[in-house]
C-alpha positions in Angstrom: 69.7 -16.1 -243.7 68.4 -12.7 -244.7 66.2 -10.5 -242.5 62.5 -11.4 -242.6 59.4 -9.8 -241.0 56.3 -11.8 -241.5 53.2 -9.7 -241.0 49.8 -10.7 -239.6 46.9 -8.2 -239.4 44.2 -8.5 -236.8 41.4 -6.3 -235.7 41.3 -4.4 -239.0 38.4 -2.0 -239.0 37.4 1.5 -240.2 39.2 3.2 -237.3 42.5 1.3 -237.2 44.5 -1.8 -237.6 46.7 -4.0 -235.4 49.9 -5.5 -237.0 52.0 -8.3 -235.6 55.5 -8.8 -237.0 57.6 -12.0 -236.5 61.1 -10.8 -237.2 64.0 -13.2 -237.8 67.7 -12.5 -238.4 67.2 -8.9 -237.3 70.3 -6.6 -237.3 70.6 -3.0 -236.2 69.6 -1.6 -239.6 66.9 -4.2 -240.5 63.6 -2.6 -241.4 60.0 -3.7 -242.1 57.6 -1.8 -244.4 54.0 -1.6 -243.2 51.6 -0.6 -245.9 47.9 0.0 -246.3 47.6 2.1 -243.2 45.4 5.2 -242.7 47.1 8.2 -244.4 46.7 10.3 -241.2 46.7 8.5 -237.9 48.2 7.7 -234.6 50.6 5.0 -233.5 48.9 3.6 -230.4 51.1 0.6 -229.3 54.6 -0.5 -230.0 55.2 -3.8 -228.1 58.4 -5.9 -228.6 59.5 -9.2 -227.1 62.8 -10.9 -227.9 62.5 -14.6 -228.9 66.2 -15.3 -229.5 69.5 -13.8 -230.6 72.6 -12.0 -229.4 71.0 -8.6 -228.6 70.6 -7.6 -225.0 68.6 -4.5 -225.7 66.4 -2.9 -228.4 65.4 0.7 -229.3 62.5 0.4 -231.7 61.2 3.1 -233.9 58.3 3.7 -236.3 59.1 6.3 -239.0 57.5 7.9 -242.0 60.5 7.3 -244.3 62.8 4.3 -244.8 65.8 4.6 -242.5 64.0 7.6 -240.9 65.7 9.7 -238.3 64.9 13.0 -236.5 61.5 14.3 -237.4 60.7 11.2 -239.5 60.5 9.2 -236.3 56.9 9.2 -235.0 57.1 6.7 -232.2 59.8 5.0 -230.2 63.4 6.1 -229.9 63.0 6.0 -226.1 66.4 4.5 -225.3 67.5 0.9 -225.2 65.6 -1.7 -223.1 65.3 -5.5 -223.1 61.6 -5.4 -224.0 59.1 -2.6 -224.9 55.5 -1.9 -224.2 55.1 1.7 -225.5 51.5 3.0 -225.3 50.5 6.5 -226.4 49.0 8.6 -229.2 51.8 9.4 -231.6 50.5 11.3 -234.6 51.7 10.6 -238.1 50.8 11.6 -241.7 51.9 9.9 -244.9 51.1 10.4 -248.6 50.7 6.6 -249.3 49.7 4.9 -246.0 53.2 3.4 -245.5 55.3 3.5 -242.3 58.6 1.8 -241.5 59.5 -0.2 -238.4 63.0 -1.0 -237.0 63.7 -2.9 -233.8 67.3 -1.6 -233.6 69.0 -4.3 -231.6 72.2 -3.3 -229.9 74.2 -6.1 -231.5 74.0 -9.3 -233.7 72.4 -10.3 -237.0 70.5 -13.2 -235.6 67.8 -11.6 -233.5 64.2 -12.8 -233.5 61.4 -10.7 -232.1 57.7 -10.6 -231.8 56.3 -7.1 -232.4 52.8 -5.8 -232.0 51.9 -2.4 -233.5 48.5 -0.7 -233.3 47.4 2.2 -235.5 44.3 4.4 -235.2 42.8 6.5 -238.1 42.8 10.3 -237.7 44.2 12.6 -235.1 
């Protein structure tokens, strides 16, 4: 099967949005596009739990560009771990309200994860 990231939005309000992703068939380069976010904001939470798959660890990132590296990464990139609960205030700015999320499993093309992301409007 091909990579899939089904998105559910909860708690959408004028100051922010919570996004839950249910990823299936995730591989190291698999990427989800998250649109309709505040143009300027902060990543508040990146939480990941593995459901199944070959990966032992993940190194999730949120970026301002597809396949983003270096300065395009606004949250994550903390080093591999079996699960993540990253909480902070990571500022970002986009021209179109779109960010990109990758779980970056260490191996496999069959990984399933549950991801929770929270974004706040403004800096």
